[in-house]
C-alpha positions as CSV (number, residue, x, y, z in Angstrom):
1,M,-0.3,0.1,-0.2
2,E,1.4,3.7,-0.8
3,D,2.2,6.1,1.8
4,Q,-0.4,8.9,1.3
5,V,0.7,12.0,-0.4
6,P,1.2,14.9,2.2
7,D,-0.9,17.9,1.7
8,I,-0.1,21.8,1.7
9,G,-1.7,21.9,5.3
10,T,0.4,18.8,6.5
11,L,3.6,20.3,5.0
12,G,3.0,23.8,6.6
13,V,2.8,22.1,9.8
14,T,6.2,20.4,9.8
15,F,8.0,23.6,8.4
16,M,6.6,25.5,11.5
17,K,7.9,22.3,13.6
18,W,11.5,23.0,12.1
19,L,11.4,26.8,12.9
20,Q,10.3,26.7,16.5
21,P,13.2,27.2,18.9
22,K,14.3,24.2,20.5
23,R,14.5,25.9,23.7
24,P,11.7,28.9,23.9
25,L,13.1,32.0,25.8
26,R,9.8,32.3,27.4
27,P,8.5,28.7,28.5
28,I,4.8,28.3,29.6
29,R,4.3,26.1,32.5
30,K,1.7,23.4,31.8
31,E,-1.2,23.0,33.9
32,R,-1.2,19.7,35.6
33,K,-4.1,17.2,35.9
34,K,-5.4,17.3,39.6
35,V,-5.7,14.2,41.6
36,T,-8.6,13.2,43.9
37,M,-8.0,11.9,47.4
38,Q,-9.0,8.3,46.3
39,N,-6.0,8.2,43.6
40,L,-3.5,9.1,46.2
41,A,-3.3,5.7,48.3
42,G,0.0,4.8,48.6
43,Q,1.4,7.8,46.9
44,E,3.8,10.4,48.4
45,V,2.8,14.0,48.0
46,K,5.5,16.7,47.9
47,V,5.9,20.1,48.4
48,I,8.2,21.1,45.4
49,V,10.0,24.6,45.7
50,N,12.0,26.1,42.5
51,V,14.5,28.8,44.2
52,I,14.9,30.8,41.0
53,H,17.3,33.8,41.9
54,A,17.4,36.7,44.2
55,F,18.7,40.3,43.7
56,E,19.5,43.2,46.1
57,V,20.8,40.9,48.9
58,P,22.8,42.8,51.5
59,V,26.8,42.2,51.4
60,R,29.2,41.8,54.2
61,K,30.6,45.0,55.7
62,D,32.5,46.1,59.0
63,V,29.7,48.1,60.0
64,D,32.2,50.5,62.0
65,T,33.2,52.0,59.1
66,I,30.0,53.7,58.7
67,A,30.5,56.0,61.9
68,G,34.1,56.6,61.0
69,G,33.0,58.2,57.7
70,Q,35.2,56.0,55.6
71,Q,33.5,55.5,52.3
72,S,34.0,52.3,50.4
73,P,35.2,52.3,46.8
74,P,32.2,52.3,44.7
75,F,32.8,49.0,42.8
76,S,34.8,47.2,45.4
77,M,34.3,43.6,45.7
78,V,32.4,42.8,48.8
79,P,31.9,39.1,49.4
80,V,28.6,37.4,50.2
81,R,27.4,33.8,49.6
82,P,23.7,33.7,49.9
83,F,21.8,30.3,50.0
84,V,18.1,29.7,50.7
85,E,16.8,27.1,53.3
86,V,13.2,25.8,53.0
87,S,11.6,24.3,55.9
88,F,8.1,22.6,56.3
89,Q,6.8,20.6,59.1
90,G,10.3,20.3,60.7
91,V,12.1,19.0,57.7
92,S,14.4,21.3,55.8
93,A,16.6,21.5,52.6
94,R,18.8,24.2,51.3
95,T,20.2,25.1,48.1
96,M,23.9,25.5,46.9
97,A,25.7,28.6,47.9
98,A,26.0,31.1,45.4
99,E,27.9,34.5,45.1
100,G,27.3,38.0,45.2
101,A,24.2,40.4,45.7
102,N,21.9,39.1,43.0
103,P,22.6,35.1,42.9
104,T,20.9,32.7,40.8
105,W,20.6,29.0,41.8
106,N,17.3,27.6,39.7
107,Q,17.5,24.7,42.1
108,N,14.4,22.4,42.9
109,L,14.0,21.4,46.6
110,Q,11.2,18.7,47.5
111,L,9.7,18.1,50.8
112,L,7.5,15.7,52.1
113,L,3.6,16.6,53.1
114,K,2.6,14.6,56.1
115,P,-1.2,15.3,56.6
116,P,-3.0,14.5,60.1
117,S,-3.2,11.0,60.3
118,G,-2.3,10.2,56.7
119,D,-5.5,11.8,55.5
120,Y,-5.5,13.2,52.2
121,S,-9.3,14.6,52.4
122,P,-10.1,18.3,51.7
123,G,-11.2,18.9,55.3
124,S,-8.3,17.6,56.7
125,L,-5.7,19.4,54.4
126,Q,-7.6,22.6,55.1
127,S,-7.0,22.0,58.7
128,I,-3.3,22.1,58.7
129,Q,-1.7,25.0,60.0
130,D,2.0,24.7,59.4
131,N,3.7,27.4,57.3
132,L,6.4,27.1,54.6
133,Y,9.4,28.9,55.8
134,L,11.9,30.4,53.5
135,H,15.5,31.8,55.0
136,L,18.4,33.4,53.2
137,F,21.5,32.9,54.7
138,D,24.9,34.1,54.1
139,E,27.5,31.1,54.1
140,I,30.5,32.0,55.6
141,I,33.8,29.9,55.5
142,V,36.2,30.4,58.2
143,D,39.8,29.2,57.7
144,L,41.3,26.9,60.8
145,L,44.6,26.6,59.5
146,E,47.1,28.5,61.5
147,D,50.1,27.1,60.1
148,D,50.6,28.4,56.4
149,R,53.3,25.4,55.5
150,M,50.2,23.2,55.9
151,R,47.7,24.7,53.2
152,E,48.9,22.5,50.0
153,T,48.1,19.3,52.1
154,N,45.3,19.9,54.5
155,I,42.2,21.6,54.6
156,H,40.5,22.5,57.7
157,Q,37.4,25.0,57.8
158,R,34.5,25.8,59.6
159,L,30.9,26.9,58.1
160,E,29.1,29.5,59.7
161,R,25.7,31.3,58.4
162,N,24.4,34.3,58.9
163,W,20.7,35.2,58.6
164,L,19.9,37.9,56.0
165,G,15.8,37.7,55.7
166,S,12.8,35.1,55.5
167,L,9.6,34.6,53.6
168,Q,6.7,32.8,55.4
169,I,3.9,31.0,53.4
170,P,0.9,29.4,54.9
171,F,0.2,25.7,53.7
172,S,-3.2,26.8,53.4
173,T,-2.4,29.6,50.8
174,L,-0.4,27.1,48.8
175,Y,-3.3,24.4,49.1
176,F,-6.6,26.6,47.8
177,N,-4.2,28.4,45.0
178,S,-2.6,25.2,43.8
179,R,0.5,27.0,43.2
180,I,2.4,30.1,44.1
181,E,4.8,32.0,41.6
182,G,6.3,35.4,41.7
183,T,9.2,37.7,43.0
184,F,8.6,37.9,46.5
185,K,9.8,40.6,49.0
186,L,11.3,39.2,52.0
187,Y,11.0,40.3,55.4
188,S,14.5,41.8,56.4
189,P,15.3,43.2,59.9
190,P,15.3,47.0,60.0
191,V,19.1,47.3,61.0
192,L,21.5,44.3,59.9
193,L,25.1,44.6,61.6
194,G,28.1,43.4,59.4
195,Y,26.0,44.1,56.2
196,E,24.9,46.7,53.8
197,K,23.2,47.1,50.6
198,A,25.4,47.6,47.6
199,A,22.6,49.6,45.7
200,H,23.2,52.4,48.6
201,H,26.6,53.3,47.0
202,Q,24.8,54.1,43.5
203,F,21.3,55.7,44.4
204,S,20.5,58.3,46.6
205,G,16.9,58.2,45.7
206,I,14.4,56.5,43.2
207,T,12.1,58.9,41.1
208,V,8.6,57.6,40.4
209,S,6.5,58.9,37.9
210,G,2.9,59.3,38.0
211,D,0.1,62.0,38.4
212,S,2.9,63.7,40.5
213,Q,6.9,63.3,40.5
214,Q,7.7,61.4,43.7
215,T,10.9,60.7,45.4
216,L,11.2,57.7,47.1
217,P,13.9,56.5,49.5
218,P,16.2,54.0,48.2
219,R,14.6,50.5,48.4
220,D,15.8,48.8,51.4
221,A,14.6,45.1,50.6
222,T,15.5,41.9,49.2
223,F,13.8,40.2,46.5
224,L,13.4,36.3,45.9
225,S,12.0,34.9,42.9
226,L,10.3,31.3,43.3
227,F,7.6,28.8,42.3
228,I,6.0,26.8,44.6
229,T,3.5,23.8,43.4
230,I,2.2,20.5,44.7
231,Q,2.9,17.2,43.2
232,P,0.7,15.7,42.7
233,A,-1.8,18.5,42.3
234,L,-4.2,18.4,44.9
235,N,-8.0,19.2,44.5
236,P,-8.9,22.2,46.5
237,P,-12.3,21.9,48.5
238,E,-15.5,23.5,46.6
239,P,-16.5,26.6,48.2
240,F,-19.8,26.8,50.1
241,K,-22.3,27.8,47.6
242,E,-25.4,27.1,49.9
243,K,-27.8,30.0,49.9
244,L,-27.7,31.6,53.6
245,E,-30.5,33.7,55.1
246,S,-29.8,37.6,54.4
247,N,-30.2,40.6,56.7
248,E,-31.1,42.4,53.3
249,L,-34.6,43.0,51.6
250,A,-35.4,40.6,49.2
251,F,-35.2,43.1,46.0
252,M,-31.8,44.6,47.1
253,E,-30.2,41.0,47.3
254,E,-31.8,40.2,44.0
255,H,-30.2,43.5,42.8
256,L,-26.9,42.3,44.1
257,E,-26.6,38.9,42.7
258,N,-27.8,40.1,39.3
259,W,-25.0,42.8,39.2
260,E,-22.6,39.9,40.1
261,L,-23.6,37.8,37.1
262,Q,-23.5,40.8,34.8
263,V,-19.5,41.4,36.2
264,A,-18.9,37.7,35.9
265,K,-20.0,37.8,32.1
266,Q,-18.0,40.7,31.5
267,V,-14.8,39.9,33.6
268,P,-15.2,36.3,34.6
269,H,-12.0,35.9,36.3
270,R,-12.3,38.9,38.4
271,K,-13.9,38.3,41.8
272,V,-16.2,40.8,43.2
273,K,-18.2,40.8,46.3
274,T,-21.5,42.5,47.2
275,L,-23.0,40.1,50.1
276,V,-20.5,38.9,52.7
277,I,-21.4,36.9,55.7
278,D,-21.4,38.5,59.3
279,I,-20.5,36.2,62.4
280,S,-24.1,35.6,62.7
281,G,-23.9,33.4,59.8
282,K,-26.3,35.8,57.8
283,S,-25.4,37.8,54.7
284,V,-25.0,41.5,54.5
285,C,-24.4,44.0,52.0
286,I,-20.4,44.8,52.1
287,T,-21.1,48.7,52.1
288,R,-22.1,48.4,55.8
289,F,-19.1,47.6,57.0
290,F,-17.7,51.2,56.4
291,R,-18.0,54.3,58.8
292,P,-15.1,56.6,60.1
293,L,-14.0,55.3,63.1
294,A,-11.4,57.1,65.2
295,P,-8.0,55.2,65.9
296,P,-6.6,54.9,69.0
297,V,-4.3,58.0,70.5
298,L,-0.7,56.6,70.8
299,L,1.2,59.6,71.6
300,A,-0.3,61.8,74.8
301,G,-1.7,65.0,73.4
302,Q,-1.5,64.2,69.8
303,Q,-3.9,62.8,67.2
304,A,-3.0,59.5,65.5
305,T,-1.5,59.8,62.0
306,E,-2.0,57.3,58.9
307,E,1.4,55.5,59.6
308,M,0.1,55.2,63.6
309,A,-2.8,53.9,62.6
310,A,-1.5,51.3,60.1
311,R,1.1,50.3,62.9
312,F,-1.7,49.8,65.1
313,V,-3.6,47.6,62.7
314,S,-0.4,45.8,61.5
315,M,0.4,44.6,65.1
316,I,-3.1,42.7,65.5
317,P,-1.9,39.0,64.5
318,V,-3.3,38.0,60.8
319,I,-5.0,34.6,60.7
320,G,-6.5,33.1,58.0
321,G,-10.1,32.8,57.6
322,S,-10.1,29.2,57.0
323,T,-8.2,29.0,60.7
324,L,-10.3,31.3,62.3
325,F,-13.4,29.7,61.0
326,P,-13.3,26.3,59.6
327,G,-14.7,25.3,56.4
328,L,-14.9,27.8,53.4
329,F,-16.9,30.5,54.9
330,D,-15.8,33.7,54.2
331,I,-16.7,35.4,57.6
332,W,-16.2,39.2,58.1
333,L,-15.7,40.7,61.4
334,T,-16.5,44.2,62.2
335,S,-13.8,46.4,63.9
336,D,-14.8,45.8,67.7
337,Q,-15.0,41.9,67.0
338,V,-11.5,42.2,65.6
339,L,-10.4,44.0,68.4
340,R,-11.9,41.7,71.0
341,L,-10.6,38.6,69.3
342,L,-7.1,40.1,68.6
343,S,-7.1,38.6,65.0
344,G,-8.5,38.6,61.6
345,D,-7.9,38.0,58.1
346,S,-6.4,40.5,55.3
347,E,-10.4,41.5,54.8
348,D,-10.9,42.5,58.4
349,H,-7.2,44.1,58.8
350,A,-8.0,46.2,55.6
351,V,-11.6,47.3,56.6
352,L,-10.4,48.3,60.4
353,L,-7.6,50.4,58.5
354,C,-9.8,52.0,55.8
355,C,-12.2,53.0,58.6
356,F,-9.6,54.3,60.5
357,L,-8.1,56.4,57.3
358,M,-11.8,58.0,56.6
359,Y,-12.0,59.2,60.2
360,L,-8.6,61.0,59.5
361,G,-10.3,62.5,56.5
362,K,-8.7,60.6,53.6
363,K,-10.8,59.6,50.5
364,A,-10.4,55.7,50.9
365,W,-11.5,52.6,49.5
366,L,-11.4,48.8,50.3
367,L,-9.3,47.1,47.3
368,L,-10.1,43.2,46.6
369,G,-7.5,41.7,44.3
370,T,-4.9,39.3,44.3
371,G,-1.4,39.5,45.5
372,I,1.9,37.7,46.3
373,P,2.2,35.3,48.1
374,H,-1.3,34.9,49.7
375,G,-3.4,34.8,46.4
376,P,-6.6,36.5,47.1
377,T,-6.5,39.7,49.2
378,A,-7.3,42.7,50.3
379,Y,-5.6,46.4,50.6
380,V,-6.6,50.1,51.0
381,L,-6.6,52.7,48.3
382,T,-6.1,56.2,49.3
383,R,-6.3,59.5,47.2
384,E,-4.0,62.5,48.0
385,E,-4.9,65.9,46.0
386,E,-2.0,67.0,44.7
387,Q,-1.1,70.4,42.7
388,H,-1.6,68.8,39.1
389,G,-4.2,66.4,40.2
390,F,-4.5,63.2,42.3
391,N,-1.8,60.5,43.5
392,Y,-3.3,57.2,44.5
393,W,-1.3,55.2,47.4
394,L,-2.2,51.4,48.3
395,W,-2.0,50.0,52.2
396,D,-1.2,46.5,53.0
397,A,-2.7,46.5,56.5
398,A,-1.5,43.5,57.1
399,S,2.2,44.5,56.9
400,G,1.3,48.4,57.6
401,Q,3.2,49.2,54.6
402,K,2.5,52.1,51.9
403,Y,3.2,51.5,48.1
404,S,2.9,54.0,45.2
405,I,0.9,52.4,42.6
406,Q,3.9,53.2,40.2
407,D,5.9,50.6,42.5
408,S,6.5,47.6,40.3
409,F,7.6,45.8,43.6
410,C,4.1,46.0,45.2
411,P,2.8,42.6,46.2
412,L,-0.6,43.5,45.0
413,Q,-0.9,42.0,41.5
414,K,-4.7,42.6,40.1
415,V,-7.1,44.8,40.8
416,F,-11.0,43.6,40.9
417,C,-13.1,46.1,42.6
418,L,-13.1,49.0,44.7
419,I,-15.6,49.4,47.6
420,N,-16.5,52.1,50.3
421,D,-19.8,53.2,52.2
422,E,-21.3,54.7,48.9
423,N,-20.6,51.8,46.5
424,V,-19.1,48.7,45.3
425,W,-17.2,49.6,41.7
426,A,-16.5,46.7,39.3
427,N,-12.8,47.0,37.5
428,V,-14.0,46.3,34.0
429,Q,-10.8,47.8,32.3
430,R,-8.4,45.6,30.0
431,E,-5.9,46.5,32.7
432,E,-5.8,45.1,36.3
433,L,-1.9,45.8,37.4
434,P,-2.1,48.5,39.6
435,R,0.2,50.5,37.8
436,H,-1.6,50.4,34.6
437,T,-5.2,50.4,36.0
438,R,-7.1,54.2,35.9
439,F,-8.6,54.8,39.5
440,N,-11.2,57.5,38.7
441,V,-14.5,55.4,39.8
442,T,-16.8,58.2,38.0
443,H,-15.8,56.7,34.5
444,R,-18.1,54.2,33.8
445,S,-16.2,52.9,30.8
446,D,-13.5,51.6,33.3
447,W,-15.7,50.7,36.6
448,W,-19.1,49.6,36.7
449,P,-20.9,50.7,40.2
450,V,-23.4,48.2,41.7
451,F,-25.6,51.5,43.2
452,G,-27.1,54.1,41.2
453,R,-30.0,56.3,40.5
454,N,-32.7,53.1,40.9
455,V,-31.0,51.4,43.5
456,A,-29.0,53.0,46.3
457,A,-26.6,51.6,49.2
458,P,-28.7,50.3,52.0
459,M,-28.2,52.6,55.1
460,G,-27.1,52.2,58.3
461,S,-23.5,50.3,59.1
462,V,-23.0,47.1,61.1
463,Q,-19.7,48.9,62.7
464,P,-20.1,50.4,66.2
465,A,-20.1,54.4,66.2
466,T,-17.3,54.3,68.4
467,L,-14.6,51.9,69.4
468,D,-13.7,51.5,73.0
469,Y,-10.1,51.2,74.0
470,I,-8.7,50.1,77.0
471,A,-5.0,50.9,78.5
472,T,-2.6,48.0,78.2
473,S,-1.2,47.2,81.7
474,V,2.7,48.2,82.0
475,S,3.3,46.3,85.0
476,A,1.9,42.9,82.9
477,T,3.8,44.2,79.8
478,Q,7.1,44.4,81.7
479,M,6.5,40.7,83.4
480,L,6.2,39.4,80.0
481,Q,9.1,41.1,78.2
482,D,11.2,39.6,81.3
483,R,9.7,36.2,80.7
484,I,10.0,36.1,77.1
485,E,14.0,37.4,77.1
486,K,14.6,34.5,79.9
487,Q,13.0,32.1,77.6
488,L,15.0,33.0,74.7
489,K,18.1,33.2,76.6
490,D,17.4,29.7,77.8
491,S,16.6,28.3,74.4
492,L,19.6,29.8,72.4
493,M,21.8,27.7,75.5
494,K,19.8,24.9,74.9
495,W,20.2,25.1,71.4
496,R,24.3,25.1,71.9
497,K,24.7,22.1,73.3
498,T,28.3,21.2,72.5
499,S,29.6,25.2,73.4
500,R,29.5,27.2,76.6
501,T,27.3,30.4,75.8
502,L,28.8,33.7,77.3
503,W,26.9,36.8,77.6
504,N,28.1,40.4,76.7
505,R,25.9,42.6,79.5
506,Y,27.6,45.8,78.4
507,C,26.2,45.4,74.9
508,I,22.7,43.8,76.1
509,A,22.3,47.1,78.1
510,T,23.1,49.0,74.8
511,L,20.6,46.9,72.7
512,R,17.9,47.3,75.1
513,K,18.1,51.2,75.3
514,L,17.8,51.2,71.1
515,L,14.9,49.0,71.0
516,P,12.1,51.8,71.7
517,A,13.2,54.2,69.0
518,L,13.1,51.3,66.7
519,E,9.4,51.2,67.3
520,H,9.0,54.7,67.3
521,A,10.7,55.0,64.0
522,M,8.1,52.9,62.7
523,W,5.4,55.1,62.9
524,N,7.3,57.8,61.0
525,S,8.7,56.0,58.2
526,Q,12.1,56.8,59.2
527,N,15.2,55.4,58.0
528,L,16.1,52.9,60.5
529,S,19.6,51.9,59.8
530,S,20.7,55.7,60.4
531,P,24.3,56.5,61.6
532,N,22.7,57.6,65.0
533,H,22.0,53.8,65.5
534,I,25.5,52.6,64.5
535,Q,26.8,55.3,66.9
536,E,25.5,54.0,69.8
537,L,27.4,51.1,69.2
538,Q,30.4,52.6,68.3
539,H,32.4,52.2,71.3
540,I,31.6,48.2,71.1
541,L,32.3,48.1,67.4
542,G,35.7,49.6,68.2
543,S,36.6,46.4,70.4
544,H,34.5,43.7,68.9
545,K,33.1,42.6,65.3
546,M,29.4,42.0,65.6
547,C,27.0,40.8,63.5
548,G,23.2,41.0,64.7
549,F,19.8,42.5,63.8
550,P,16.5,43.3,65.2
551,I,12.9,41.4,64.6
552,N,9.9,42.5,65.3
553,L,6.5,40.7,65.1
554,P,3.1,41.0,66.9
555,Y,2.6,38.9,70.1
556,T,0.6,35.9,69.4
557,N,2.3,33.0,71.8
558,M,6.1,32.4,73.0
559,E,6.4,29.5,70.7
560,A,6.1,31.8,67.9
561,I,9.0,34.0,69.2
562,V,11.2,31.2,70.1
563,E,10.8,29.7,66.5
564,A,11.4,33.1,64.9
565,M,14.4,33.6,66.9
566,K,15.7,29.7,66.3
567,A,14.9,30.0,62.4
568,T,17.4,32.9,62.0
569,G,20.2,30.4,62.9
570,V,22.1,32.6,65.5
571,H,22.8,29.7,67.3
572,Y,25.1,28.3,64.5
573,N,28.2,30.2,65.4
574,E,30.9,27.9,66.9
575,N,33.8,30.3,67.4
576,P,35.2,29.7,70.4
577,D,35.4,33.1,71.2
578,V,32.2,34.3,70.6
579,E,29.5,36.4,73.2
580,F,26.1,36.8,72.6
581,A,23.8,39.9,73.5
582,L,20.0,39.3,73.4
583,A,17.4,42.3,74.5
584,V,13.7,42.2,74.6
585,Y,11.2,45.0,74.2
586,I,7.5,45.0,74.1
587,H,5.7,48.0,73.0
588,P,2.1,47.9,74.4
589,F,-0.8,49.5,72.3
590,P,-4.1,49.8,73.7
591,N,-6.5,46.6,73.8
592,N,-3.8,44.1,74.5
593,V,-2.1,44.7,71.4
594,L,1.7,44.2,71.6
595,S,4.8,44.9,69.3
596,V,7.5,42.3,70.0
597,W,11.1,43.4,69.5
598,V,13.8,40.7,69.9
599,Y,17.3,42.3,69.2
600,V,20.3,39.3,69.0
601,A,23.8,39.8,68.2
602,S,26.9,37.6,68.0
603,L,30.4,39.3,69.3
604,I,34.1,38.4,68.8
605,K,36.9,40.8,70.1
606,R,39.3,42.0,67.7
607,R,42.7,40.7,67.8
């Protein structure tokens, strides 16, 4: 039987295949088929972390040259050997050590997922409260050979590590999103003794173009590019779809549902919300969650500023909605409930901050969209009137940070809708990246409002008229501060099983004096690593080489603070002459909201 003569179409496809690049420059990740629970019997489920590259990693520097006024040469080779360690459910894996401030690894790390009792059902996986931790370290090779004549035949080295930054991703985020991909800003301490940013030699400021020219301070952050997934891919649980009893009138409920359907037809991938569930389990119109609320007074005789309000909200612990209320209910808390429970998810924090900013006279909206690394998220958008028009800013209520909408490193990636006490606007323009989005909600071609001439927003707010603030006990805070410091010192000595731990009491007293200033600097967006901070340590730096940092976190429990310090690996220093200093400061905000600062440092006497 003769072969079929190829037609023109077949030949065209063949020629196209020949012309395709063997390795495309922009490869696209294929979506993998999700596996049901029944098919997982006897299989291993792995969390796979592809660590791609990092940039703006701090480089080593002996910090006492800062205060002395000596300037490093602009192109001096300052060594740093960064590596990333990933830990999950008590198991760790690490990359190889790279070199330089902008390292590339492109390395896959695999960690086994251990569900409760080996149960891979959606309910069981949803209950996992473990976090995936990624820590950036600098690997230091210490040469222990004292006789140069032996170098050709002997190698005697010790590896040390210094912590540079970290990223924490709840497992629930990975489970609900199936995969996490992007460039993430690491949590970096406000001061990193012994290190500096190489970029600080080159840039004094960054100019942002927008509605008005804004000069931002040099970017004092480190970024890490990652791709994280679960293999085999797991089916996330189905969202709760049963219709609940509503506090709204029937015609209002019908109007809101019809509008959501129209938006879904126009922009199907953008999730907008009009009805949310309150703590009683009934649905309520989302606009009722907004009203001006006075933030607490943090300094006697001075009204709270935007930064103070954002700082207060960011010190309320963030807990994912699925952890706070098991099941896929998206329950929204009022501001007094957040302060009573001392916890909430990203929406609860953003609503509280939005109400505070409205009280301070700002034009503010709640913005729903997606961000990295947490997926669906909520921010606050504010509008500032400038000489040549309006300027818009984004507030991350969970971290207290403020971003220009022109900032390409803002964690918010997509804008879905805006909400305030007057209306809900769906973003129907083609663009959804914040820096490309037009935020004038009066333009109907860009934003679809749910309420208009025919139907107005329902009157009355579910928020209280005022929030009650109760002063936190100073004596109880002091007792907790002493208890945390003792626990951390005991833990550090326990982790260093084979070595004696010496404490430098003079340095401890100095660090304790520095910590309150670090907290107050957070209220004013000041440059925390100012020469004044180094000047205070100058008398110690003259006689000791010092590495260390302060870490800050909201108070949840003792275990979280101990775990945060252990993760920095400060106890790995095995130099026989090393001394340690550790100081704790707790700043009490009203209503038992506590900001915990831990300053830890290692000191080695100069020879």
